[in-house]
C-alpha positions in Angstrom: 171.5 128.5 3.0 174.3 127.2 4.5 174.3 125.3 7.6 176.5 126.6 10.6 179.1 123.8 9.5 179.6 125.0 6.3 180.1 128.4 7.4 183.0 127.0 9.6 183.8 124.7 6.8 184.1 121.9 9.5 182.4 118.6 9.4 179.0 118.1 11.5 181.1 115.6 13.6 184.0 118.0 14.5 184.9 118.8 18.2 185.3 121.6 20.4 189.2 122.1 19.2 188.5 121.8 15.6 185.5 124.2 15.8 187.8 126.4 17.9 190.6 126.5 15.6 188.5 127.1 12.7 186.8 129.7 13.8 190.3 131.6 15.1 191.1 131.0 11.7 188.2 132.6 9.9 188.1 135.4 12.0 191.6 136.6 10.9 190.7 136.4 7.4 187.3 138.3 7.7 187.7 140.3 10.2 186.6 144.4 9.5 190.0 146.0 10.7 191.9 143.7 8.0 189.6 143.6 5.0 186.9 146.5 3.7 185.3 144.0 1.3 181.6 143.8 2.1 181.5 139.8 1.2 184.0 139.5 3.8 182.5 141.4 6.3 179.1 139.3 5.7 181.1 136.3 6.0 182.7 137.7 9.4 179.2 138.2 10.6 178.3 134.4 9.7 181.2 132.9 11.0 180.5 134.3 14.7 176.7 133.4 14.2 178.0 130.4 13.8 180.7 130.2 16.2 177.9 131.4 19.0 175.7 128.1 18.6 178.7 125.9 17.8 180.7 126.0 20.6 178.6 126.3 23.6 177.4 121.9 23.7 173.9 123.0 24.6 172.7 125.5 21.8 174.9 122.9 19.4 172.8 119.8 20.7 169.8 122.0 19.7 171.2 123.0 16.4 171.7 119.4 15.6 168.4 118.4 16.5 166.7 121.0 14.2 169.3 120.1 11.8 168.3 116.4 12.0 164.1 117.5 11.8 164.6 119.6 8.6 166.4 116.8 6.9 164.1 114.2 8.1 160.2 115.7 8.2 157.7 113.5 9.3 155.4 111.9 7.2 152.0 113.1 6.9 149.3 112.4 9.3 145.8 111.0 7.9 142.9 112.7 8.8 140.6 111.6 11.3 137.4 109.9 9.9 134.3 111.4 10.7 131.8 109.1 12.5 128.6 109.8 11.8 125.8 110.7 14.7 124.0 108.0 15.8 120.0 108.7 14.9 119.3 107.7 18.7 118.9 110.6 20.7 120.1 108.3 23.8 123.3 108.0 22.0 124.3 111.5 21.7 124.2 112.7 25.8 123.9 114.5 28.1 126.4 112.3 29.2 127.0 112.5 33.2 130.0 114.9 34.3 133.5 113.3 35.1 134.0 112.6 38.6 137.5 114.3 38.9 139.3 112.7 42.3 139.9 115.1 44.8 143.4 115.9 45.9 144.8 115.4 49.3 144.8 118.5 51.8 148.7 119.8 52.2 151.6 120.0 50.1 151.9 116.4 49.4 155.7 117.2 48.9 156.2 118.7 52.5 158.5 116.0 53.8 160.7 116.5 50.9 160.8 120.3 51.3 161.4 120.1 55.2 164.6 117.8 54.4 166.0 120.5 51.9 165.0 123.4 54.4 168.7 123.8 56.7 170.4 123.4 53.4 168.5 126.2 51.3 168.7 128.5 54.7 172.5 128.0 55.2 172.8 128.6 51.0 170.5 132.4 51.6 173.1 133.2 54.2 175.9 132.8 52.6 174.6 135.0 49.5 173.9 137.2 51.8 176.9 137.7 52.5 178.2 138.0 49.6 175.7 141.1 48.6 177.1 142.6 51.6 180.5 142.2 50.5 179.7 143.3 47.2 178.6 146.6 48.6 181.6 146.4 50.7 183.7 146.2 47.7 181.6 149.0 46.2 183.0 151.7 48.4 186.1 150.0 49.4 189.1 151.3 46.5 192.7 152.2 46.5 194.4 153.7 43.5 196.9 152.3 41.7 199.7 154.6 40.2 202.1 154.7 37.1 200.5 151.9 35.8 201.9 150.9 32.2 199.4 149.2 29.3 200.6 146.0 28.9 198.1 145.6 26.2 195.1 146.9 24.1 192.3 144.8 22.2 188.8 146.1 20.4 186.3 144.1 21.1 182.5 144.1 19.2 179.0 143.5 20.7 176.6 141.9 17.7 173.2 142.5 18.0 170.7 139.3 16.6 170.7 140.9 12.7 174.4 141.3 13.2 174.5 144.7 13.5 177.0 146.1 15.9 175.6 147.6 19.4 178.3 148.1 21.3 182.3 148.1 21.3 184.8 148.3 23.8 188.8 148.3 24.2 189.7 145.4 26.6 193.0 147.1 28.5 195.9 145.1 30.1 198.2 146.4 32.8 200.4 144.3 35.0 198.2 144.5 37.9 194.9 144.3 36.6 192.7 145.1 33.3 190.0 146.4 32.6 187.0 147.3 29.9 187.0 151.2 28.5 185.7 153.2 25.8 188.6 155.1 25.4 191.7 153.5 23.9 195.0 153.7 25.4 198.3 153.1 23.5 201.0 150.3 24.6 203.2 151.6 27.2 201.4 154.8 28.1 200.9 154.9 31.9 197.6 155.5 33.9 196.2 156.3 37.1 193.6 153.8 38.2 191.0 153.5 40.8 190.4 149.9 41.5 188.2 148.1 44.5 189.8 146.2 47.3 188.4 142.9 46.9 187.0 141.9 43.4 189.6 144.3 41.8 187.0 146.2 39.7 188.7 149.4 38.2 186.1 152.4 38.6 188.1 155.3 37.4 191.3 155.7 34.8 193.2 158.5 33.4 196.8 159.2 32.3 198.5 159.5 34.7 201.3 162.1 33.5 198.7 164.3 31.3 197.1 166.3 34.3 194.6 168.4 31.9 192.6 165.4 31.0 189.6 164.4 32.9 189.2 161.1 35.3 187.4 158.7 33.4 184.2 156.9 35.5 184.1 153.3 34.8 181.5 152.7 37.4 179.2 151.7 33.8 181.7 149.3 33.0 182.0 147.2 35.9 179.4 145.3 38.2 178.2 147.8 40.0 177.0 149.2 37.3 173.4 150.1 37.3 172.0 147.6 35.2 174.3 144.9 36.6 173.4 146.0 40.1 169.9 145.0 39.7 171.2 141.4 39.9 173.1 142.0 42.8 169.8 143.4 44.6 167.3 140.7 43.5 170.3 137.8 44.5 169.9 139.8 48.1 166.3 140.3 48.4 165.9 136.4 47.5 168.2 135.7 50.0 166.6 137.5 52.6 163.5 135.8 51.9 164.6 132.6 52.2 165.9 133.5 55.8 163.0 134.8 56.9 161.4 133.4 60.0 158.3 131.2 59.4 158.2 127.1 58.8 157.2 127.3 55.0 159.8 125.1 53.7 158.9 125.5 49.8 159.3 129.2 50.2 162.7 128.6 51.8 164.0 126.5 48.9 162.4 128.2 46.0 164.2 131.7 47.4 167.6 129.5 47.7 167.2 128.5 43.8 166.7 132.0 42.7 168.9 133.5 45.0 171.7 130.7 43.5 171.0 131.9 39.5 171.0 135.5 40.4 174.2 134.6 41.9 175.4 132.9 39.2 174.5 135.8 36.9 176.9 137.6 39.1 179.6 135.2 38.7 179.4 135.7 35.2 179.5 139.6 34.7 182.8 139.4 37.6 184.6 137.1 35.1 183.5 138.3 32.0 184.2 141.7 33.2 
């Protein structure tokens, strides 16, 4: 079994730039659009799996640790010797139950939570405002007419076993970019409906062909149903954090939860 480093044809001490350069070179050589060789397709999947691990510092560190563990197995542990039972029953028990110290009443970290509660409430208010801003943006749209297609690239989404689970086209125009299930030719003129704040393309259609129906693009934006769940959860966590009361732990935990969902929403916005 080859390692991810061997799949990318780099050394285990390669830098991030070397890994990125090797990935681009091998993807161009083995991409399914360039060759129909089954072996090249398998190589293409292996290169993608390797880059998915080695391009992220945390995943690469964990992968290096697993490689080291496979190459340096632990020495076998000698079994514990069997101690014979004492012939005198008095030495066999029953023993008195252990004395478990009682925990002090109240939260021992109450002072630390109280210190961070004002900051946590502020974070929750900001993220509630972000959720409301996203709600306003989803309804505040305007139309872009006569938008020519500058470039178009097709992307594939692979599952855990290397099978293609989704594909889409990344369409670039002078004023925006969006994902689409429908390919457009370079230079083709489109009519787009875009949100005013976060520039999410909600609908698109060819501008010069009135017979073609308008394509609803909601599912390819942050306002699609699967992505909308993270906005709702962020908003709920923010409300829990600002709910009246003196429970500092609840406020801090809610702020942390809301921040996690906010990071997910930010990732979706940047990816789309």
